[in-house]
C-alpha positions in Angstrom: -19.4 21.6 1.3 -21.5 24.8 -0.2 -19.1 27.0 2.0 -16.1 25.1 0.9 -17.1 25.4 -2.6 -17.7 29.2 -2.3 -14.3 29.8 -0.7 -12.7 27.8 -3.3 -14.2 29.6 -6.1 -13.8 33.0 -4.4 -10.1 32.3 -4.1 -9.7 31.5 -7.8 -11.5 34.7 -8.7 -9.2 36.7 -6.3 -6.0 34.9 -7.7 -7.0 35.7 -11.5 -7.9 39.3 -10.8 -5.3 40.4 -8.4 -2.4 38.2 -8.4 -1.4 37.5 -12.2 1.4 39.5 -13.3 -0.1 40.6 -16.5 2.5 43.6 -17.0 5.5 41.0 -17.0 5.8 38.9 -20.2 8.7 37.2 -18.5 6.8 36.1 -15.4 3.3 35.6 -17.0 3.8 32.1 -18.3 5.1 30.7 -15.0 2.4 32.4 -13.0 -0.3 31.0 -15.4 1.2 27.5 -15.1 0.8 27.8 -11.3 -2.7 29.1 -11.6 -3.8 26.3 -13.9 -2.5 23.9 -11.4 -4.3 25.5 -8.5 -7.7 25.3 -10.8 -6.9 21.7 -11.3 -6.6 20.8 -7.6 -9.7 22.8 -6.8 -11.7 21.1 -9.7 -10.6 17.7 -8.1 -11.8 18.9 -4.7 -15.1 20.0 -6.0 -15.5 16.6 -7.9 -14.7 14.7 -4.6 -17.6 16.7 -2.9 -20.0 16.0 -5.7 -19.2 12.3 -5.3 -19.6 12.2 -1.6 -22.5 14.4 -1.1 -24.9 11.4 -1.2 -23.5 8.7 0.8 -25.2 5.2 0.5 -25.4 3.1 3.7 -25.9 -0.4 2.1 -27.4 -3.1 4.4 -26.4 -6.5 4.4 -28.4 -9.3 2.6 -28.6 -12.5 4.3 -28.0 -15.7 2.3 -31.2 -17.2 0.5 -30.6 -20.9 1.5 -33.7 -21.8 -0.7 -32.0 -20.5 -3.8 -28.7 -21.8 -5.4 -25.7 -21.1 -3.2 -22.7 -20.0 -5.1 -19.4 -21.8 -4.3 -16.6 -19.7 -3.0 -13.0 -19.8 -3.4 -10.7 -17.9 -0.7 -7.4 -16.6 -2.0 -4.7 -15.5 0.4 -1.9 -14.3 -1.6 1.6 -14.2 0.4 5.1 -13.6 -0.6 7.6 -13.2 2.4 5.3 -12.7 5.5 6.2 -14.3 8.6 4.2 -17.5 9.5 3.0 -15.7 12.6 1.3 -13.1 10.3 -0.2 -15.3 7.6 -1.3 -18.4 9.7 -4.1 -16.7 11.6 -5.4 -15.6 8.2 -5.3 -19.0 6.8 -6.9 -20.5 10.1 -9.7 -18.0 10.4 -10.5 -18.3 6.5 -10.7 -22.2 7.0 -13.3 -21.7 9.9 -15.6 -19.3 7.9 -19.3 -19.8 8.4 -20.8 -20.8 4.9 -23.8 -23.1 4.0 -22.3 -23.8 0.6 -19.1 -25.0 -0.7 -16.1 -23.0 0.6 -12.2 -23.8 -0.4 -9.4 -22.0 1.0 -6.3 -21.3 -1.4 -2.9 -20.0 0.0 -1.2 -18.6 -2.9 2.6 -18.7 -2.0 4.6 -16.6 -4.2 7.4 -17.0 -1.5 7.8 -20.7 -2.5 8.1 -20.5 -6.2 10.5 -22.6 -8.1 12.4 -19.2 -8.9 12.6 -18.5 -5.2 13.8 -22.1 -4.2 16.5 -22.1 -6.8 17.9 -18.6 -5.8 21.7 -18.4 -6.2 21.8 -17.1 -2.8 22.0 -20.5 -0.8 20.8 -19.0 2.5 17.8 -17.4 0.8 16.9 -20.5 -1.0 17.2 -22.4 2.2 14.9 -19.8 4.0 12.3 -19.9 1.3 12.2 -23.8 1.3 11.9 -24.0 5.1 9.0 -21.2 5.0 7.1 -23.2 2.2 7.7 -26.5 3.9 6.0 -25.1 7.0 3.3 -23.4 5.3 2.4 -26.6 3.3 2.2 -28.3 6.4 0.0 -25.7 8.1 -2.4 -25.8 5.0 -2.7 -29.6 5.2 -3.4 -29.5 9.1 -6.2 -26.8 8.7 -7.6 -28.2 5.5 -6.6 -25.3 3.1 -4.9 -25.8 -0.5 -1.5 -24.6 -1.2 -0.5 -23.2 -4.5 2.5 -21.9 -6.0 4.0 -21.2 -9.5 7.2 -21.4 -11.4 8.3 -17.7 -11.3 7.4 -14.5 -9.5 5.8 -12.7 -12.6 3.6 -9.7 -12.5 3.7 -9.8 -8.6 0.3 -10.1 -6.7 -1.7 -9.8 -9.8 0.1 -12.5 -11.4 -0.1 -14.7 -8.4 -3.9 -14.3 -8.2 -4.3 -14.9 -11.9 -2.4 -18.0 -11.8 -4.6 -19.3 -8.9 -7.8 -18.6 -11.2 -6.5 -21.3 -13.6 -6.5 -23.9 -10.5 -9.9 -23.3 -9.0 -13.3 -23.1 -10.0 -15.4 -21.2 -7.3 -18.3 -19.0 -8.5 -17.1 -16.3 -6.2 -13.8 -15.3 -5.0 -12.9 -13.8 -1.6 -9.4 -12.3 -1.7 -7.6 -11.6 1.7 -4.2 -10.0 2.2 -2.0 -12.3 4.1 -2.5 -10.1 7.4 -6.1 -9.6 7.1 -7.9 -12.1 9.4 -11.5 -12.3 8.5 -14.5 -12.6 10.9 -16.6 -15.8 10.8 -19.6 -14.2 9.2 -17.6 -12.5 6.3 -19.3 -14.7 3.7 -23.0 -14.8 5.1 -22.9 -11.2 5.1 -21.7 -10.6 1.6 -22.7 -13.5 -0.6 -26.5 -12.6 -0.3 -25.9 -9.5 -2.2 -24.8 -11.7 -5.3 -27.8 -13.9 -4.9 -30.0 -10.5 -5.0 -28.3 -8.9 -8.0 -27.1 -11.3 -10.8 -25.3 -8.3 -12.4 -23.2 -7.7 -9.4 -19.4 -7.8 -10.1 -17.9 -7.4 -6.7 -18.4 -6.4 -3.2 -15.8 -4.4 -1.4 -15.7 -4.1 2.5 -13.5 -1.9 4.6 -9.9 -2.5 5.7 -9.7 -2.3 9.4 -6.3 -2.4 11.4 -5.8 -3.6 15.0 -2.5 -1.7 14.8 -1.8 2.1 14.4 0.0 3.3 11.2 3.6 4.5 11.4 2.7 8.2 11.5 0.2 7.6 14.2 2.3 5.4 16.2 5.5 7.6 15.9 3.4 10.8 16.9 1.5 8.8 19.7 -1.9 10.0 18.2 -3.6 6.7 17.6 -6.0 7.2 20.4 -6.7 10.9 19.5 -7.5 11.2 15.8 -9.3 8.8 13.3 -6.8 6.5 11.2 -5.8 7.8 7.8 -8.0 5.1 6.1 -11.1 6.3 7.8 -11.7 9.0 5.2 -11.7 6.7 2.4 -13.7 3.7 3.8 -16.3 5.6 6.0 -16.9 8.5 3.7 -15.6 8.2 -0.1 -16.5 4.7 -0.6 -20.0 5.4 0.6 -20.5 8.1 -1.9 -18.9 6.1 -4.8 -21.3 3.4 -3.9 -24.3 5.7 -4.4 -22.9 6.3 -8.1 -22.2 2.5 -8.6 -18.5 3.4 -8.8 -16.8 1.4 -6.0 -13.1 0.6 -6.1 -11.9 -2.9 -5.6 -9.3 -2.4 -2.9 -7.1 -5.4 -3.3 -8.3 -7.3 -0.1 -11.4 -7.9 2.0 -13.6 -8.1 -1.3 -15.6 -10.8 -3.0 -15.6 -10.9 -6.8 -17.8 -12.7 -9.2 -15.5 -15.1 -11.2 -17.3 -14.5 -14.4 -16.9 -10.8 -14.0 -13.1 -11.3 -13.3 -12.3 -13.7 -16.1 -14.3 -11.5 -18.5 -11.7 -8.5 -17.8 -8.7 -11.2 -18.1 -8.2 -11.3 -14.4 -6.6 -8.8 -12.3 -5.0 -5.9 -14.1 -1.1 -6.2 -14.7 -0.7 -3.1 -16.4 -0.5 -0.8 -13.4 0.9 -0.7 -9.7 -2.6 0.2 -8.8 -3.9 -3.3 -10.2 -6.9 -3.3 -7.8 -8.6 0.1 -8.9 -7.6 -0.6 -12.5 -9.4 -4.0 -12.2 -12.5 -2.3 -10.8 -12.7 0.2 -13.7 -12.3 -2.7 -16.1 -15.1 -4.5 -14.4 -17.3 -1.6 -14.4 -16.6 -0.9 -18.2 -17.9 -4.3 -18.9 -21.2 -3.3 -17.5 -21.0 -5.1 -14.1 -22.3 -3.4 -10.8 -20.3 -3.0 -7.7 -21.4 -2.7 -4.0 -19.7 -1.4 -0.8 -20.7 -2.9 2.6 -19.5 -0.6 5.2 -19.0 -3.3 7.9 -15.5 -4.1 8.9 -15.0 -7.8 8.8 -11.3 -8.1 8.9 -8.4 -7.3 11.3 -5.4 -6.3 9.6 -1.9 -5.7 11.3 0.5 -3.1 10.0 3.5 -4.3 11.8 4.7 -7.9 12.7 3.2 -9.0 16.0 5.7 -9.3 18.9 4.5 -12.9 19.9 3.1 -15.7 18.3 -0.7 -15.6 17.9 -2.5 -18.8 19.4 -4.2 -20.8 16.7 -6.7 -22.2 19.2 -7.8 -18.5 20.0 -8.8 -18.0 16.4 -10.8 -21.2 15.9 -13.7 -19.6 17.7 -13.1 -16.3 15.9 -16.7 -14.4 15.6 -17.8 -11.3 13.9 
């Protein structure tokens, strides 16, 4: 890092001393604009090194069964994912190991009144068949099915609507294709018991399939995945500074903290990061547990995943 910083500052010194066209009043403003942009990029680079210079490898905290065990609501937002994708997540969530009360909620934005009343008859019929199948599956595995009138504010609006129809002390949010391991809650809830000011715990996103770039170039078994740098390096440094991001999935949030900031932020398309900033601004702490406990899928699987195979899913 020291070498990288030295080279960066040496480059900026050279750019300023040797390359700016001071003799040309016509070119100088454009050259200075480019120079300022380069300075900004290097400043962000240096700040990134500063944040990650001290990674914090947090350890899991077992649940204290002699203390009050918080109730947990598992939210699985879904829109138009095929049932082959979302059903394994629902099934695995319903089989989580937890000594307390745990309720699974499937937040189906693909079965809203707006979707079922679509002017396109075929689209409305397809949405109804999907919603009916999803309701049936939820009833089969003991999950709660929730939908709403309109598809407002996308995923953030979907989650905020579900907050009004649930009452768990903690909320585990899972993307529709993020199948959790059975020990997800037993590895994370203890942190909330230990720190009463903890607002949320983020865990890594792990994918069992390669990303589109890795797959197209055939490098999935030769180089680390693109998200490895963020989840295995950057977030470890951010955790040291009590500045973790909520990444939209594979995270447990304290309901009180989320309600205090008005729910998931709906002001930006990066609603997860914005929500994390809002929670921090209210004085809540954050934590990052670098333990992959979800199996995500970047592409639709070619065959139907066996439900029985997931009943015994272990960490």
